[in-house]
Structures are given as structure tokens and as C-alpha cells.
N, CA, C, O and the ligand as a Tripos MOL2 file, in Angstrom:
@<TRIPOS>MOLECULE
protein
  249   247    63     0     0
PROTEIN
NO_CHARGES

@<TRIPOS>ATOM
      1 N          12.8180    0.5060  -13.1050 N.3       1 MET1
      2 CA         12.8280   -0.1630  -11.8050 C.3       1 MET1
      3 C          13.1380    0.8220  -10.6880 C.2       1 MET1
      4 O          14.0310    1.6600  -10.8080 O.2       1 MET1
      5 N          12.4140    0.7100   -9.6430 N.am      2 VAL2
      6 CA         12.6460    1.5670   -8.4810 C.3       2 VAL2
      7 C          13.3850    0.7640   -7.4210 C.2       2 VAL2
      8 O          12.9750   -0.3350   -7.0490 O.2       2 VAL2
      9 N          14.4490    1.3200   -6.9600 N.am      3 VAL3
     10 CA         15.1950    0.6620   -5.8850 C.3       3 VAL3
     11 C          14.5270    0.9810   -4.5580 C.2       3 VAL3
     12 O          14.3420    2.1410   -4.1890 O.2       3 VAL3
     13 N          14.1770   -0.0650   -3.8670 N.am      4 LYS4
     14 CA         13.4820    0.1410   -2.5950 C.3       4 LYS4
     15 C          14.4740    0.1590   -1.4400 C.2       4 LYS4
     16 O          15.3630   -0.6880   -1.3470 O.2       4 LYS4
     17 N          14.3110    1.0940   -0.6070 N.am      5 ARG5
     18 CA         15.1160    1.1100    0.6160 C.3       5 ARG5
     19 C          14.2300    0.6790    1.7670 C.2       5 ARG5
     20 O          13.0200    0.9050    1.7690 O.2       5 ARG5
     21 N          14.8550    0.0650    2.7250 N.am      6 ARG6
     22 CA         14.0680   -0.4680    3.8300 C.3       6 ARG6
     23 C          13.8510    0.5580    4.9290 C.2       6 ARG6
     24 O          14.2970    0.3840    6.0630 O.2       6 ARG6
     25 N          13.1730    1.6040    4.5780 N.am      7 HIS7
     26 CA         12.7580    2.5580    5.5980 C.3       7 HIS7
     27 C          11.4990    2.0210    6.2450 C.2       7 HIS7
     28 O          10.6350    1.4790    5.5570 O.2       7 HIS7
     29 N          11.3830    2.1560    7.5170 N.am      8 GLU8
     30 CA         10.1610    1.7250    8.1670 C.3       8 GLU8
     31 C           9.1520    2.8510    8.1680 C.2       8 GLU8
     32 O           9.2370    3.7870    8.9640 O.2       8 GLU8
     33 N           8.2030    2.7460    7.2710 N.am      9 MET9
     34 CA          7.1590    3.7560    7.1450 C.3       9 MET9
     35 C           7.7340    5.1610    6.9890 C.2       9 MET9
     36 O           7.1460    6.1380    7.4540 O.2       9 MET9
     37 N           8.8680    5.2490    6.3390 N.am     10 GLY10
     38 CA          9.4790    6.5500    6.1230 C.3      10 GLY10
     39 C           8.9670    7.1910    4.8500 C.2      10 GLY10
     40 O           7.8680    6.8850    4.3870 O.2      10 GLY10
     41 N           9.7580    8.0690    4.2930 N.am     11 ALA11
     42 CA          9.3360    8.7630    3.0800 C.3      11 ALA11
     43 C           9.4320    7.8280    1.8760 C.2      11 ALA11
     44 O          10.1710    6.8440    1.8990 O.2      11 ALA11
     45 N           8.6950    8.1390    0.8520 N.am     12 GLY12
     46 CA          8.7360    7.3480   -0.3660 C.3      12 GLY12
     47 C           7.8540    6.1240   -0.2810 C.2      12 GLY12
     48 O           7.0450    5.9900    0.6380 O.2      12 GLY12
     49 N           8.0110    5.2420   -1.2340 N.am     13 GLY13
     50 CA          7.2090    4.0290   -1.2320 C.3      13 GLY13
     51 C           5.9050    4.2240   -1.9780 C.2      13 GLY13
     52 O           5.6670    5.2640   -2.5920 O.2      13 GLY13
     53 N           5.0690    3.2060   -1.9120 N.am     14 GLN14
     54 CA          3.8120    3.2400   -2.6410 C.3      14 GLN14
     55 C           2.6740    2.7730   -1.7570 C.2      14 GLN14
     56 O           2.8640    2.0480   -0.7800 O.2      14 GLN14
     57 N           1.4970    3.2100   -2.1300 N.am     15 CYS15
     58 CA          0.2890    2.7010   -1.4860 C.3      15 CYS15
     59 C          -0.3450    1.7060   -2.4410 C.2      15 CYS15
     60 O          -0.1990    1.8170   -3.6580 O.2      15 CYS15
     61 N          -1.0450    0.7420   -1.8850 N.am     16 ILE16
     62 CA         -1.6210   -0.2950   -2.7340 C.3      16 ILE16
     63 C          -3.0670   -0.5560   -2.3330 C.2      16 ILE16
     64 O          -3.4060   -0.5390   -1.1490 O.2      16 ILE16
     65 N          -3.9080   -0.7950   -3.3190 N.am     17 CYS17
     66 CA         -5.3180   -1.0690   -3.0560 C.3      17 CYS17
     67 C          -5.4860   -2.5360   -2.6610 C.2      17 CYS17
     68 O          -5.0270   -3.4210   -3.3820 O.2      17 CYS17
     69 N          -6.1320   -2.8050   -1.5320 N.am     18 PRO18
     70 CA         -6.3200   -4.1860   -1.0910 C.3      18 PRO18
     71 C          -7.2720   -4.9690   -1.9840 C.2      18 PRO18
     72 O          -7.2810   -6.2000   -1.9570 O.2      18 PRO18
     73 N          -8.0690   -4.2630   -2.7720 N.am     19 LYS19
     74 CA         -9.0570   -4.9460   -3.6230 C.3      19 LYS19
     75 C          -8.4980   -5.2830   -4.9890 C.2      19 LYS19
     76 O          -8.5280   -6.4360   -5.4190 O.2      19 LYS19
     77 N          -7.9920   -4.2740   -5.6610 N.am     20 CYS20
     78 CA         -7.5570   -4.4840   -7.0430 C.3      20 CYS20
     79 C          -6.0420   -4.4550   -7.1880 C.2      20 CYS20
     80 O          -5.5110   -4.6040   -8.2890 O.2      20 CYS20
     81 N          -5.3520   -4.2600   -6.0660 N.am     21 SER21
     82 CA         -3.8900   -4.2470   -6.0740 C.3      21 SER21
     83 C          -3.3040   -3.1120   -6.9080 C.2      21 SER21
     84 O          -2.1400   -3.1500   -7.3050 O.2      21 SER21
     85 N          -4.1280   -2.1080   -7.1630 N.am     22 LYS22
     86 CA         -3.6300   -0.9540   -7.8900 C.3      22 LYS22
     87 C          -2.6800   -0.1680   -6.9940 C.2      22 LYS22
     88 O          -2.9560    0.0570   -5.8150 O.2      22 LYS22
     89 N          -1.5690    0.2390   -7.5680 N.am     23 LYS23
     90 CA         -0.5930    0.9710   -6.7720 C.3      23 LYS23
     91 C          -0.6280    2.4500   -7.1010 C.2      23 LYS23
     92 O          -0.8480    2.8480   -8.2450 O.2      23 LYS23
     93 N          -0.4110    3.2400   -6.0940 N.am     24 SER24
     94 CA         -0.2960    4.6650   -6.3380 C.3      24 SER24
     95 C           0.8380    5.2190   -5.4980 C.2      24 SER24
     96 O           1.1590    4.6920   -4.4330 O.2      24 SER24
     97 N           1.4340    6.2770   -5.9880 N.am     25 ILE25
     98 CA          2.5680    6.8670   -5.2930 C.3      25 ILE25
     99 C           2.1260    7.3920   -3.9330 C.2      25 ILE25
    100 O           1.0940    8.0490   -3.8030 O.2      25 ILE25
    101 N           2.9160    7.0910   -2.9500 N.am     26 HIS26
    102 CA          2.6370    7.6060   -1.6050 C.3      26 HIS26
    103 C           3.0910    9.0590   -1.5260 C.2      26 HIS26
    104 O           4.2050    9.4000   -1.9230 O.2      26 HIS26
    105 N           2.2170    9.8960   -1.0130 N.am     27 HIS27
    106 CA          2.5650   11.3050   -0.8650 C.3      27 HIS27
    107 C           3.0580   11.5690    0.5450 C.2      27 HIS27
    108 O           2.4390   11.1570    1.5260 O.2      27 HIS27
    109 N           4.1730   12.2560    0.6270 N.am     28 ASP28
    110 CA          4.7250   12.5880    1.9350 C.3      28 ASP28
    111 C           3.7010   13.3060    2.7920 C.2      28 ASP28
    112 O           3.0300   14.2250    2.3230 O.2      28 ASP28
    113 N           3.5780   12.9000    4.0250 N.am     29 GLY29
    114 CA          2.6910   13.5790    4.9550 C.3      29 GLY29
    115 C           1.2490   13.1240    4.8870 C.2      29 GLY29
    116 O           0.4350   13.5010    5.7300 O.2      29 GLY29
    117 N           0.9250   12.3120    3.8850 N.am     30 ILE30
    118 CA         -0.4410   11.7900    3.7740 C.3      30 ILE30
    119 C          -0.4070   10.2850    3.9310 C.2      30 ILE30
    120 O           0.1240    9.5840    3.0700 O.2      30 ILE30
    121 N          -0.9640    9.7770    5.0160 N.am     31 PRO31
    122 CA         -0.9830    8.3220    5.2080 C.3      31 PRO31
    123 C          -1.7510    7.6360    4.0870 C.2      31 PRO31
    124 O          -2.7440    8.1660    3.5900 O.2      31 PRO31
    125 N          -1.2930    6.4680    3.6950 N.am     32 CYS32
    126 CA         -1.9940    5.7260    2.6460 C.3      32 CYS32
    127 C          -3.4480    5.4920    3.0430 C.2      32 CYS32
    128 O          -4.3370    5.4630    2.1920 O.2      32 CYS32
    129 N          -3.6750    5.3280    4.3270 N.am     33 GLN33
    130 CA         -5.0340    5.0460    4.7860 C.3      33 GLN33
    131 C          -5.9730    6.2280    4.5520 C.2      33 GLN33
    132 O          -7.1940    6.0830    4.5920 O.2      33 GLN33
    133 N          -5.3900    7.3850    4.3090 N.am     34 ASP34
    134 CA         -6.2130    8.5630    4.0270 C.3      34 ASP34
    135 C          -6.4920    8.7210    2.5400 C.2      34 ASP34
    136 O          -7.2500    9.5980    2.1280 O.2      34 ASP34
    137 N          -5.8740    7.8680    1.7470 N.am     35 GLU35
    138 CA         -6.0870    7.9040    0.3060 C.3      35 GLU35
    139 C          -7.0120    6.7610   -0.0720 C.2      35 GLU35
    140 O          -7.0690    5.7280    0.5950 O.2      35 GLU35
    141 N          -7.7320    6.9780   -1.1610 N.am     36 ARG36
    142 CA         -8.6610    5.9300   -1.5860 C.3      36 ARG36
    143 C          -8.4130    5.5490   -3.0330 C.2      36 ARG36
    144 O          -7.9930    6.3640   -3.8540 O.2      36 ARG36
    145 N          -8.6880    4.2810   -3.3190 N.am     37 CYS37
    146 CA         -8.5280    3.7970   -4.6770 C.3      37 CYS37
    147 C          -9.5630    4.4810   -5.5650 C.2      37 CYS37
    148 O         -10.7500    4.4890   -5.2360 O.2      37 CYS37
    149 N          -9.1300    5.0540   -6.6850 N.am     38 PRO38
    150 CA        -10.0750    5.7210   -7.5870 C.3      38 PRO38
    151 C         -11.0760    4.7580   -8.2100 C.2      38 PRO38
    152 O         -12.1510    5.1730   -8.6460 O.2      38 PRO38
    153 N         -10.7350    3.4990   -8.2540 N.am     39 ASP39
    154 CA        -11.6200    2.5010   -8.8590 C.3      39 ASP39
    155 C         -12.5680    1.8780   -7.8350 C.2      39 ASP39
    156 O         -13.7570    1.7100   -8.1040 O.2      39 ASP39
    157 N         -12.0390    1.5400   -6.6700 N.am     40 CYS40
    158 CA        -12.8280    0.7990   -5.6750 C.3      40 CYS40
    159 C         -13.3650    1.7000   -4.5580 C.2      40 CYS40
    160 O         -14.3730    1.3810   -3.9270 O.2      40 CYS40
    161 N         -12.6970    2.8050   -4.3230 N.am     41 GLY41
    162 CA        -13.1340    3.6910   -3.2570 C.3      41 GLY41
    163 C         -12.7860    3.1800   -1.8700 C.2      41 GLY41
    164 O         -13.3150    3.6650   -0.8700 O.2      41 GLY41
    165 N         -11.8980    2.2030   -1.8140 N.am     42 VAL42
    166 CA        -11.4860    1.6770   -0.5140 C.3      42 VAL42
    167 C         -10.1670    2.3170   -0.0820 C.2      42 VAL42
    168 O          -9.4160    2.8590   -0.8930 O.2      42 VAL42
    169 N          -9.9200    2.2380    1.1950 N.am     43 LYS43
    170 CA         -8.6770    2.7990    1.7240 C.3      43 LYS43
    171 C          -7.4800    2.0100    1.2290 C.2      43 LYS43
    172 O          -7.5330    0.7880    1.0830 O.2      43 LYS43
    173 N          -6.4280    2.7170    0.9820 N.am     44 LEU44
    174 CA         -5.2090    2.0620    0.5060 C.3      44 LEU44
    175 C          -4.3350    1.6330    1.6750 C.2      44 LEU44
    176 O          -4.4240    2.1720    2.7780 O.2      44 LEU44
    177 N          -3.5000    0.6590    1.4040 N.am     45 PHE45
    178 CA         -2.4990    0.2260    2.3690 C.3      45 PHE45
    179 C          -1.1470    0.7380    1.9360 C.2      45 PHE45
    180 O          -0.9050    0.9910    0.7560 O.2      45 PHE45
    181 N          -0.2890    0.8830    2.8890 N.am     46 ARG46
    182 CA          1.0990    1.1520    2.5590 C.3      46 ARG46
    183 C           1.7150   -0.1580    2.0840 C.2      46 ARG46
    184 O           1.6150   -1.1850    2.7550 O.2      46 ARG46
    185 N           2.3480   -0.1060    0.9230 N.am     47 GLU47
    186 CA          2.9530   -1.3220    0.4080 C.3      47 GLU47
    187 C           4.0480   -1.8050    1.3620 C.2      47 GLU47
    188 O           4.9120   -1.0280    1.7690 O.2      47 GLU47
    189 N           4.0040   -3.0670    1.7070 N.am     48 GLY48
    190 CA          5.0080   -3.6370    2.5960 C.3      48 GLY48
    191 C           4.7140   -3.4260    4.0670 C.2      48 GLY48
    192 O           5.4910   -3.8380    4.9290 O.2      48 GLY48
    193 N           3.5880   -2.7810    4.3550 N.am     49 SER49
    194 CA          3.2300   -2.5500    5.7470 C.3      49 SER49
    195 C           2.7200   -3.8420    6.3800 C.2      49 SER49
    196 O           2.4750   -4.8350    5.6950 O.2      49 SER49
    197 N           2.5720   -3.8070    7.6670 N.am     50 TYR50
    198 CA          2.0570   -4.9620    8.4010 C.3      50 TYR50
    199 C           0.7130   -5.4030    7.8200 C.2      50 TYR50
    200 O           0.4930   -6.5930    7.5950 O.2      50 TYR50
    201 N          -0.1710   -4.4600    7.5830 N.am     51 HIS51
    202 CA         -1.5060   -4.7960    7.0810 C.3      51 HIS51
    203 C          -1.4360   -5.3650    5.6670 C.2      51 HIS51
    204 O          -2.1850   -6.2720    5.3060 O.2      51 HIS51
    205 N          -0.5350   -4.8200    4.8930 N.am     52 HIS52
    206 CA         -0.3990   -5.3100    3.5300 C.3      52 HIS52
    207 C           0.0950   -6.7490    3.5370 C.2      52 HIS52
    208 O          -0.3660   -7.5760    2.7490 O.2      52 HIS52
    209 N           1.0340   -7.0420    4.4300 N.am     53 LYS53
    210 CA          1.5630   -8.4020    4.5090 C.3      53 LYS53
    211 C           0.4770   -9.3820    4.9500 C.2      53 LYS53
    212 O           0.3910  -10.5040    4.4490 O.2      53 LYS53
    213 N          -0.3470   -8.9380    5.8940 N.am     54 LEU54
    214 CA         -1.4560   -9.7850    6.3250 C.3      54 LEU54
    215 C          -2.3620  -10.1100    5.1470 C.2      54 LEU54
    216 O          -2.8060  -11.2450    4.9760 O.2      54 LEU54
    217 N          -2.6220   -9.0980    4.3480 N.am     55 LEU55
    218 CA         -3.5060   -9.2670    3.2010 C.3      55 LEU55
    219 C          -2.8990  -10.2590    2.2100 C.2      55 LEU55
    220 O          -3.5910  -11.1460    1.7100 O.2      55 LEU55
    221 N          -1.6250  -10.1090    1.9330 N.am     56 LEU56
    222 CA         -0.9670  -11.0080    0.9970 C.3      56 LEU56
    223 C          -1.0400  -12.4400    1.5020 C.2      56 LEU56
    224 O          -1.2540  -13.3730    0.7280 O.2      56 LEU56
    225 N          -0.8620  -12.6000    2.7960 N.am     57 LYS57
    226 CA         -0.9120  -13.9230    3.3940 C.3      57 LYS57
    227 C          -2.3070  -14.5330    3.2020 C.2      57 LYS57
    228 O          -2.4440  -15.7020    2.8410 O.2      57 LYS57
    229 N          -3.3210  -13.7250    3.4480 N.am     58 LYS58
    230 CA         -4.6910  -14.1980    3.2750 C.3      58 LYS58
    231 C          -4.9460  -14.6360    1.8520 C.2      58 LYS58
    232 O          -5.5680  -15.6680    1.6000 O.2      58 LYS58
    233 N          -4.4470  -13.8230    0.9130 N.am     59 GLN59
    234 CA         -4.6910  -14.1340   -0.4980 C.3      59 GLN59
    235 C          -4.0190  -15.4410   -0.8910 C.2      59 GLN59
    236 O          -4.5120  -16.1780   -1.7450 O.2      59 GLN59
    237 N          -2.8930  -15.7130   -0.2570 N.am     60 GLN60
    238 CA         -2.1680  -16.9430   -0.6040 C.3      60 GLN60
    239 C          -2.8000  -18.1690    0.0320 C.2      60 GLN60
    240 O          -2.5770  -19.2990   -0.4040 O.2      60 GLN60
    241 N          -3.5910  -17.9310    1.0680 N.am     61 GLU61
    242 CA         -4.1600  -19.0570    1.7950 C.3      61 GLU61
    243 C          -5.4770  -19.5520    1.2080 C.2      61 GLU61
    244 O          -6.0990  -20.4620    1.7560 O.2      61 GLU61
    245 N          -5.8900  -18.9750    0.1270 N.am     62 LYS62
    246 CA         -7.1640  -19.3280   -0.4800 C.3      62 LYS62
    247 C          -7.3670  -20.8260   -0.6260 C.2      62 LYS62
    248 O          -8.4040  -21.2630   -1.1260 O.2      62 LYS62
    249 ZN         -8.8730   -0.6130   -6.1300 Zn       63 ZN63
@<TRIPOS>BOND
     1     1     2 1
     2     2     3 1
     3     3     4 2
     4     3     5 am
     5     5     6 1
     6     6     7 1
     7     7     8 2
     8     7     9 am
     9     9    10 1
    10    10    11 1
    11    11    12 2
    12    11    13 am
    13    13    14 1
    14    14    15 1
    15    15    16 2
    16    15    17 am
    17    17    18 1
    18    18    19 1
    19    19    20 2
    20    19    21 am
    21    21    22 1
    22    22    23 1
    23    23    24 2
    24    23    25 am
    25    25    26 1
    26    26    27 1
    27    27    28 2
    28    27    29 am
    29    29    30 1
    30    30    31 1
    31    31    32 2
    32    31    33 am
    33    33    34 1
    34    34    35 1
    35    35    36 2
    36    35    37 am
    37    37    38 1
    38    38    39 1
    39    39    40 2
    40    39    41 am
    41    41    42 1
    42    42    43 1
    43    43    44 2
    44    43    45 am
    45    45    46 1
    46    46    47 1
    47    47    48 2
    48    47    49 am
    49    49    50 1
    50    50    51 1
    51    51    52 2
    52    51    53 am
    53    53    54 1
    54    54    55 1
    55    55    56 2
    56    55    57 am
    57    57    58 1
    58    58    59 1
    59    59    60 2
    60    59    61 am
    61    61    62 1
    62    62    63 1
    63    63    64 2
    64    63    65 am
    65    65    66 1
    66    66    67 1
    67    67    68 2
    68    67    69 am
    69    69    70 1
    70    70    71 1
    71    71    72 2
    72    71    73 am
    73    73    74 1
    74    74    75 1
    75    75    76 2
    76    75    77 am
    77    77    78 1
    78    78    79 1
    79    79    80 2
    80    79    81 am
    81    81    82 1
    82    82    83 1
    83    83    84 2
    84    83    85 am
    85    85    86 1
    86    86    87 1
    87    87    88 2
    88    87    89 am
    89    89    90 1
    90    90    91 1
    91    91    92 2
    92    91    93 am
    93    93    94 1
    94    94    95 1
    95    95    96 2
    96    95    97 am
    97    97    98 1
    98    98    99 1
    99    99   100 2
   100    99   101 am
   101   101   102 1
   102   102   103 1
   103   103   104 2
   104   103   105 am
   105   105   106 1
   106   106   107 1
   107   107   108 2
   108   107   109 am
   109   109   110 1
   110   110   111 1
   111   111   112 2
   112   111   113 am
   113   113   114 1
   114   114   115 1
   115   115   116 2
   116   115   117 am
   117   117   118 1
   118   118   119 1
   119   119   120 2
   120   119   121 am
   121   121   122 1
   122   122   123 1
   123   123   124 2
   124   123   125 am
   125   125   126 1
   126   126   127 1
   127   127   128 2
   128   127   129 am
   129   129   130 1
   130   130   131 1
   131   131   132 2
   132   131   133 am
   133   133   134 1
   134   134   135 1
   135   135   136 2
   136   135   137 am
   137   137   138 1
   138   138   139 1
   139   139   140 2
   140   139   141 am
   141   141   142 1
   142   142   143 1
   143   143   144 2
   144   143   145 am
   145   145   146 1
   146   146   147 1
   147   147   148 2
   148   147   149 am
   149   149   150 1
   150   150   151 1
   151   151   152 2
   152   151   153 am
   153   153   154 1
   154   154   155 1
   155   155   156 2
   156   155   157 am
   157   157   158 1
   158   158   159 1
   159   159   160 2
   160   159   161 am
   161   161   162 1
   162   162   163 1
   163   163   164 2
   164   163   165 am
   165   165   166 1
   166   166   167 1
   167   167   168 2
   168   167   169 am
   169   169   170 1
   170   170   171 1
   171   171   172 2
   172   171   173 am
   173   173   174 1
   174   174   175 1
   175   175   176 2
   176   175   177 am
   177   177   178 1
   178   178   179 1
   179   179   180 2
   180   179   181 am
   181   181   182 1
   182   182   183 1
   183   183   184 2
   184   183   185 am
   185   185   186 1
   186   186   187 1
   187   187   188 2
   188   187   189 am
   189   189   190 1
   190   190   191 1
   191   191   192 2
   192   191   193 am
   193   193   194 1
   194   194   195 1
   195   195   196 2
   196   195   197 am
   197   197   198 1
   198   198   199 1
   199   199   200 2
   200   199   201 am
   201   201   202 1
   202   202   203 1
   203   203   204 2
   204   203   205 am
   205   205   206 1
   206   206   207 1
   207   207   208 2
   208   207   209 am
   209   209   210 1
   210   210   211 1
   211   211   212 2
   212   211   213 am
   213   213   214 1
   214   214   215 1
   215   215   216 2
   216   215   217 am
   217   217   218 1
   218   218   219 1
   219   219   220 2
   220   219   221 am
   221   221   222 1
   222   222   223 1
   223   223   224 2
   224   223   225 am
   225   225   226 1
   226   226   227 1
   227   227   228 2
   228   227   229 am
   229   229   230 1
   230   230   231 1
   231   231   232 2
   232   231   233 am
   233   233   234 1
   234   234   235 1
   235   235   236 2
   236   235   237 am
   237   237   238 1
   238   238   239 1
   239   239   240 2
   240   239   241 am
   241   241   242 1
   242   242   243 1
   243   243   244 2
   244   243   245 am
   245   245   246 1
   246   246   247 1
   247   247   248 2
@<TRIPOS>SUBSTRUCTURE
     1 MET1         2 RESIDUE 1 A MET
     2 VAL2         6 RESIDUE 1 A VAL
     3 VAL3        10 RESIDUE 1 A VAL
     4 LYS4        14 RESIDUE 1 A LYS
     5 ARG5        18 RESIDUE 1 A ARG
     6 ARG6        22 RESIDUE 1 A ARG
     7 HIS7        26 RESIDUE 1 A HIS
     8 GLU8        30 RESIDUE 1 A GLU
     9 MET9        34 RESIDUE 1 A MET
    10 GLY10       38 RESIDUE 1 A GLY
    11 ALA11       42 RESIDUE 1 A ALA
    12 GLY12       46 RESIDUE 1 A GLY
    13 GLY13       50 RESIDUE 1 A GLY
    14 GLN14       54 RESIDUE 1 A GLN
    15 CYS15       58 RESIDUE 1 A CYS
    16 ILE16       62 RESIDUE 1 A ILE
    17 CYS17       66 RESIDUE 1 A CYS
    18 PRO18       70 RESIDUE 1 A PRO
    19 LYS19       74 RESIDUE 1 A LYS
    20 CYS20       78 RESIDUE 1 A CYS
    21 SER21       82 RESIDUE 1 A SER
    22 LYS22       86 RESIDUE 1 A LYS
    23 LYS23       90 RESIDUE 1 A LYS
    24 SER24       94 RESIDUE 1 A SER
    25 ILE25       98 RESIDUE 1 A ILE
    26 HIS26      102 RESIDUE 1 A HIS
    27 HIS27      106 RESIDUE 1 A HIS
    28 ASP28      110 RESIDUE 1 A ASP
    29 GLY29      114 RESIDUE 1 A GLY
    30 ILE30      118 RESIDUE 1 A ILE
    31 PRO31      122 RESIDUE 1 A PRO
    32 CYS32      126 RESIDUE 1 A CYS
    33 GLN33      130 RESIDUE 1 A GLN
    34 ASP34      134 RESIDUE 1 A ASP
    35 GLU35      138 RESIDUE 1 A GLU
    36 ARG36      142 RESIDUE 1 A ARG
    37 CYS37      146 RESIDUE 1 A CYS
    38 PRO38      150 RESIDUE 1 A PRO
    39 ASP39      154 RESIDUE 1 A ASP
    40 CYS40      158 RESIDUE 1 A CYS
    41 GLY41      162 RESIDUE 1 A GLY
    42 VAL42      166 RESIDUE 1 A VAL
    43 LYS43      170 RESIDUE 1 A LYS
    44 LEU44      174 RESIDUE 1 A LEU
    45 PHE45      178 RESIDUE 1 A PHE
    46 ARG46      182 RESIDUE 1 A ARG
    47 GLU47      186 RESIDUE 1 A GLU
    48 GLY48      190 RESIDUE 1 A GLY
    49 SER49      194 RESIDUE 1 A SER
    50 TYR50      198 RESIDUE 1 A TYR
    51 HIS51      202 RESIDUE 1 A HIS
    52 HIS52      206 RESIDUE 1 A HIS
    53 LYS53      210 RESIDUE 1 A LYS
    54 LEU54      214 RESIDUE 1 A LEU
    55 LEU55      218 RESIDUE 1 A LEU
    56 LEU56      222 RESIDUE 1 A LEU
    57 LYS57      226 RESIDUE 1 A LYS
    58 LYS58      230 RESIDUE 1 A LYS
    59 GLN59      234 RESIDUE 1 A GLN
    60 GLN60      238 RESIDUE 1 A GLN
    61 GLU61      242 RESIDUE 1 A GLU
    62 LYS62      246 RESIDUE 1 A LYS
    63 ZN63       249 GROUP 0 **** ****
């Protein structure tokens, strides 16, 4: 288990694929949006970011 600290877009954390929800480690200095899912080829979101929350909300509203 990883203990999450509530840094606002700080170091650490994970990026997540909006399509397949695959998570990958966030690399310092590289925005998640600059990384792509190896499976889907789409831009990743920062986990817990504003955009990620919007996505989760959409998925729940199905
Ligand atoms: Zn993906």
C-alpha cells in the first residue's frame, strides 16, 4: 500500500489512463499529459487531478 499525501500536483503520485484506467508511475518533471498509455496511446491524466475527477464523475453518471 502506498500512503498518499495531499500534495497539489507536487512530486510523486501516479498517472492514469482515461480509457483503460491503467496506472503508471508519475515521473518527476514530466507531466502526465506528456505520457501516453502503452495500450491505448492516449494521454494520461494525473490521478486525483481535476480532469481525472471529471472523468470519474462522467463514468459514474452512465
Ligand atoms: Zn490505456
